[in-house]
C-alpha positions as a printed NumPy array, in Angstrom:
array([[ -7.474,  12.992,  -7.311],
       [ -6.043,  10.215,  -9.428],
       [ -8.08 ,   7.049,  -8.959],
       [ -6.765,   4.422, -11.31 ],
       [ -5.285,   1.009, -11.132],
       [ -1.579,   0.391, -11.116],
       [ -0.713,  -2.915, -12.712],
       [  1.382,  -5.458, -10.835],
       [  5.06 ,  -5.326, -11.753],
       [  7.972,  -7.751, -11.383],
       [ 10.117,  -5.903,  -8.837],
       [ 13.484,  -7.142,  -7.64 ],
       [ 13.216,  -7.202,  -3.849],
       [ 15.419,  -5.121,  -1.587],
       [ 18.557,  -6.723,  -0.211],
       [ 18.038,  -8.998,   2.764],
       [ 21.149,  -8.71 ,   4.822],
       [ 22.047, -11.672,   7.025],
       [ 25.015, -12.335,   9.225],
       [ 26.292,  -9.449,  11.26 ],
       [ 25.312,  -6.393,   9.204],
       [ 23.076,  -5.052,  11.967],
       [ 25.97 ,  -5.026,  14.422],
       [ 28.891,  -3.991,  12.243],
       [ 30.357,  -1.886,  15.05 ],
       [ 31.154,  -5.069,  16.954],
       [ 32.708,  -6.874,  14.01 ],
       [ 36.079,  -7.04 ,  12.322],
       [ 37.73 ,  -4.15 ,  10.515],
       [ 37.154,  -5.87 ,   7.165],
       [ 33.399,  -6.049,   7.722],
       [ 33.286,  -2.393,   8.712],
       [ 35.254,  -1.445,   5.596],
       [ 32.647,  -3.19 ,   3.455],
       [ 29.586,  -2.265,   5.481],
       [ 29.926,   1.512,   5.553],
       [ 30.383,   2.022,   1.797],
       [ 27.658,  -0.548,   1.113],
       [ 25.166,   1.335,   3.29 ],
       [ 26.163,   4.565,   1.561],
       [ 25.46 ,   3.006,  -1.83 ],
       [ 22.105,   1.719,  -0.587],
       [ 21.256,   5.314,   0.329],
       [ 22.74 ,   6.928,  -2.796],
       [ 24.079,   4.732,  -5.616],
       [ 27.716,   5.52 ,  -6.367],
       [ 28.446,   7.124,  -3.01 ],
       [ 30.071,   3.964,  -1.649],
       [ 32.206,   3.492,  -4.767],
       [ 33.45 ,   7.071,  -4.576],
       [ 34.453,   6.724,  -0.907],
       [ 36.459,   3.639,  -1.9  ],
       [ 38.354,   5.614,  -4.54 ],
       [ 36.391,   4.375,  -7.561],
       [ 35.042,   7.708,  -8.76 ],
       [ 34.417,   6.488, -12.304],
       [ 32.156,   3.643, -11.215],
       [ 30.522,   5.851,  -8.637],
       [ 29.743,   8.535, -11.193],
       [ 28.127,   5.928, -13.449],
       [ 25.687,   4.924, -10.706],
       [ 25.044,   8.563,  -9.798],
       [ 24.289,   9.414, -13.43 ],
       [ 21.925,   6.449, -13.695],
       [ 20.158,   7.533, -10.508],
       [ 19.702,  11.084, -11.768],
       [ 18.433,   9.884, -15.148],
       [ 15.938,   7.503, -13.562],
       [ 14.532,  10.175, -11.249],
       [ 14.238,  12.611, -14.157],
       [ 12.418,   9.918, -16.119],
       [ 10.125,   9.244, -13.18 ],
       [  9.285,  12.944, -12.914],
       [  8.555,  13.235, -16.634],
       [  6.364,  10.127, -16.675],
       [  4.471,  11.362, -13.621],
       [  3.921,  14.794, -15.172],
       [  2.674,  13.31 , -18.459],
       [  0.338,  10.935, -16.612],
       [ -1.082,  13.732, -14.456],
       [ -1.59 ,  15.993, -17.455],
       [ -3.389,  13.246, -19.387],
       [ -5.583,  12.638, -16.34 ],
       [ -6.54 ,  16.312, -16.114],
       [ -7.266,  16.494, -19.857],
       [ -9.34 ,  13.326, -19.61 ],
       [-11.505,  14.784, -16.84 ],
       [-11.918,  18.096, -18.663],
       [-13.053,  16.286, -21.805],
       [-15.569,  14.2  , -19.884],
       [-16.945,  17.32 , -18.18 ],
       [-17.189,  19.375, -21.371],
       [-18.269,  16.647, -23.817],
       [-20.263,  14.248, -21.612],
       [-21.458,  16.628, -18.87 ],
       [-20.263,  14.413, -16.029],
       [-19.908,  15.403, -12.392],
       [-16.338,  14.283, -11.549],
       [-16.716,  14.481,  -7.764],
       [-15.923,  11.232,  -5.936],
       [-16.024,   8.989,  -8.978],
       [-14.446,   5.536,  -9.016],
       [-12.13 ,   3.895, -11.517],
       [-14.983,   1.748, -12.814],
       [-17.122,   4.842, -13.468],
       [-14.51 ,   6.263, -15.833],
       [-14.208,   2.861, -17.496],
       [-17.97 ,   2.787, -18.013],
       [-18.301,   6.29 , -19.455],
       [-15.544,   5.388, -21.904],
       [-17.428,   2.303, -23.062],
       [-20.979,   3.655, -23.346],
       [-22.359,   6.79 , -24.974],
       [-24.758,   7.562, -22.144],
       [-26.004,   6.486, -18.753],
       [-29.161,   5.144, -20.418],
       [-27.123,   2.992, -22.814],
       [-25.08 ,   1.614, -19.934],
       [-28.072,   0.825, -17.706],
       [-29.955,  -0.783, -20.603],
       [-27.016,  -3.071, -21.326],
       [-26.638,  -4.021, -17.659],
       [-30.336,  -4.916, -17.479],
       [-30.016,  -7.064, -20.6  ],
       [-27.061,  -8.799, -18.961],
       [-29.04 ,  -9.195, -15.72 ],
       [-26.523,  -7.099, -13.797],
       [-29.017,  -4.85 , -12.066],
       [-26.74 ,  -4.496,  -9.031],
       [-24.282,  -2.335, -11.034],
       [-26.82 ,   0.175, -12.331],
       [-26.158,   3.887, -11.812],
       [-29.04 ,   5.933, -10.355],
       [-30.338,   8.674, -12.624],
       [-30.286,  12.287, -11.494],
       [-27.796,  11.666,  -8.669],
       [-24.576,  12.898, -10.242],
       [-23.78 ,   9.825, -12.339],
       [-25.427,  10.897, -15.596],
       [-23.441,  11.297, -18.802],
       [-24.181,  11.806, -22.484],
       [-21.344,  12.043, -24.981],
       [-21.671,  14.672, -27.691],
       [-20.276,  12.183, -30.226],
       [-18.623,   8.797, -30.482],
       [-15.429,  10.554, -31.589],
       [-15.301,  12.527, -28.333],
       [-15.815,   9.364, -26.323],
       [-12.941,   7.715, -28.206],
       [-10.731,  10.753, -27.568],
       [-11.523,  10.365, -23.865],
       [-10.526,   6.695, -23.99 ],
       [ -7.26 ,   7.59 , -25.712],
       [ -6.415,  10.049, -22.935],
       [ -7.274,   7.467, -20.291],
       [ -5.016,   4.931, -21.997],
       [ -2.182,   7.482, -22.117],
       [ -2.63 ,   8.277, -18.434],
       [ -2.525,   4.615, -17.443],
       [  0.453,   3.892, -19.703],
       [  2.628,   6.628, -18.225],
       [  1.476,   5.763, -14.731],
       [  2.801,   2.269, -15.424],
       [  6.083,   3.777, -16.626],
       [  6.458,   5.551, -13.255],
       [  6.241,   2.162, -11.546],
       [  8.909,   0.767, -13.868],
       [ 11.109,   3.773, -13.094],
       [ 10.754,   3.222,  -9.344],
       [ 11.613,  -0.446,  -9.813],
       [ 14.715,   0.513, -11.802],
       [ 15.711,   3.007,  -9.091],
       [ 15.438,   0.262,  -6.465],
       [ 17.545,  -2.069,  -8.583],
       [ 20.157,   0.661,  -9.123],
       [ 20.542,   1.037,  -5.339],
       [ 20.907,  -2.712,  -4.935],
       [ 23.423,  -3.147,  -7.736],
       [ 25.544,  -0.294,  -6.411],
       [ 25.584,  -1.874,  -2.938],
       [ 26.551,  -5.25 ,  -4.41 ],
       [ 29.228,  -3.541,  -6.505],
       [ 30.807,  -2.134,  -3.341],
       [ 30.907,  -5.617,  -1.841],
       [ 32.427,  -6.953,  -5.059],
       [ 35.118,  -4.284,  -5.015],
       [ 36.146,  -5.485,  -1.575],
       [ 35.322,  -9.174,  -2.073],
       [ 36.647, -10.973,   0.976],
       [ 34.684, -13.719,   2.687],
       [ 31.454, -12.574,   1.064],
       [ 28.664, -14.961,   0.107],
       [ 25.814, -13.928,  -2.204],
       [ 22.742, -16.155,  -2.444],
       [ 19.687, -15.551,  -4.643],
       [ 16.324, -16.962,  -3.546],
       [ 13.28 , -16.774,  -5.85 ],
       [ 10.097, -15.37 ,  -4.304],
       [  6.902, -16.916,  -5.649],
       [  3.259, -17.11 ,  -4.701],
       [  2.579, -13.367,  -4.545],
       [  1.311, -10.617,  -6.821],
       [  4.847,  -9.238,  -7.148],
       [  7.277, -12.145,  -7.521],
       [ 10.936, -11.35 ,  -7.327],
       [ 14.314, -12.404,  -6.031],
       [ 15.671, -12.017,  -2.503],
       [ 19.411, -11.453,  -2.421],
       [ 21.084, -12.555,   0.813],
       [ 24.567, -11.295,   1.647],
       [ 26.417, -13.209,   4.355],
       [ 29.572, -11.814,   5.922]])
């Protein structure tokens, strides 16, 4: 199981549709003409453009979507492989028991050569509440400093590519949004677009409000 932190990321928020989008069936023909392709592009970027006869633009969004998902899959695979290699190295070179270990445990074994070294440092720092009990599955002893550094390198690689997967998902979300906005732009008629910054949270962004 992968237990590691995912850093916060600036993600552009999903479209917030106002006006009459929720009840397009009761609206004018113009709104319906915009709404259906826009919803299609929200589901699959480029689909709405293609249904409006803009195959070239639609294919561009479709190609971007495919590339982003391929990138996401590759980043995920690399991250998972680095995680597995990291655990194997810790088991073989530090004799750890990997069952039910936390993120902080893997941070600690990467920073100290042994459980004794870690506990001694915590006692010197008067942090007795974070000591690991001996003989209860938390022990470790690296065979060398070089092996411990190799473990840290693998952990860094895992976290880096895990972060890339988050970026890829953010880009996928943005691709859906841009494609939907592009459909509206292609049929621009009585459309208002307003951007509102979102602050005061761990993931600030921008809310885009479309008013028909």
